[in-house]
C-alpha positions in Angstrom: 6.8 115.0 20.2 8.7 112.0 18.8 10.9 112.4 15.7 12.2 109.3 13.9 15.1 109.6 11.4 17.1 107.4 9.1 20.1 107.9 6.8 21.2 105.5 4.1 23.4 105.3 1.1 22.2 105.6 -2.5 23.0 103.9 -5.7 22.3 106.0 -8.9 20.1 108.3 -6.8 17.9 105.5 -5.3 18.1 104.5 -1.6 20.3 101.4 -1.4 20.2 100.4 2.3 23.7 99.0 2.2 24.1 100.7 5.5 21.5 102.5 7.6 21.6 104.8 10.7 18.2 105.0 12.4 17.1 106.7 15.6 14.4 108.4 17.6 14.4 111.7 19.4 11.9 113.0 22.0 11.6 116.8 21.7 9.2 119.3 23.3 5.9 119.8 21.4 6.7 123.4 20.6 10.0 122.6 18.8 10.4 124.5 15.5 11.3 122.6 12.3 14.7 124.4 12.3 15.5 123.0 15.8 14.3 119.5 14.7 16.8 119.7 11.8 19.6 120.8 14.1 18.9 118.0 16.6 18.7 115.3 13.9 21.8 116.5 12.1 23.6 116.4 15.5 22.4 112.8 16.1 23.6 111.8 12.7 27.0 113.5 13.1 26.2 115.9 10.2 26.5 119.2 12.2 28.0 121.8 9.9 27.4 119.7 6.8 25.3 121.6 4.2 22.1 119.7 3.4 19.2 120.3 1.1 15.9 119.8 2.9 12.6 119.0 1.2 9.2 119.0 3.0 7.1 115.9 3.0 3.5 115.3 4.2 4.6 114.4 7.8 8.3 115.2 7.8 11.3 116.0 5.6 13.8 114.5 3.2 17.4 115.4 4.2 20.0 115.4 1.4 23.6 116.0 2.5 26.4 116.2 0.0 27.5 112.8 -1.3 25.6 109.7 -2.0 23.4 109.6 1.0 19.7 110.4 1.7 17.8 110.7 4.9 14.2 110.9 6.1 12.8 112.6 9.2 9.3 111.8 10.4 7.4 113.8 13.0 5.0 111.8 15.2 2.8 113.9 17.5 
């Protein structure tokens, strides 16, 4: 399974793209959503940072504290 992620800044709650961190992870097909979140947070250097997670049609929205937002997309 391939997981793509991106993290960007926001302006008034809207993605701003003043800076962006993007990446791709290759994980085993049986990886749980919890493990996907842990691996993406580790790749984004957000380990230990509380984040709100919202489910999307094919992934998740990751909302750490502060003025940033991230997207995680699972591609089977």
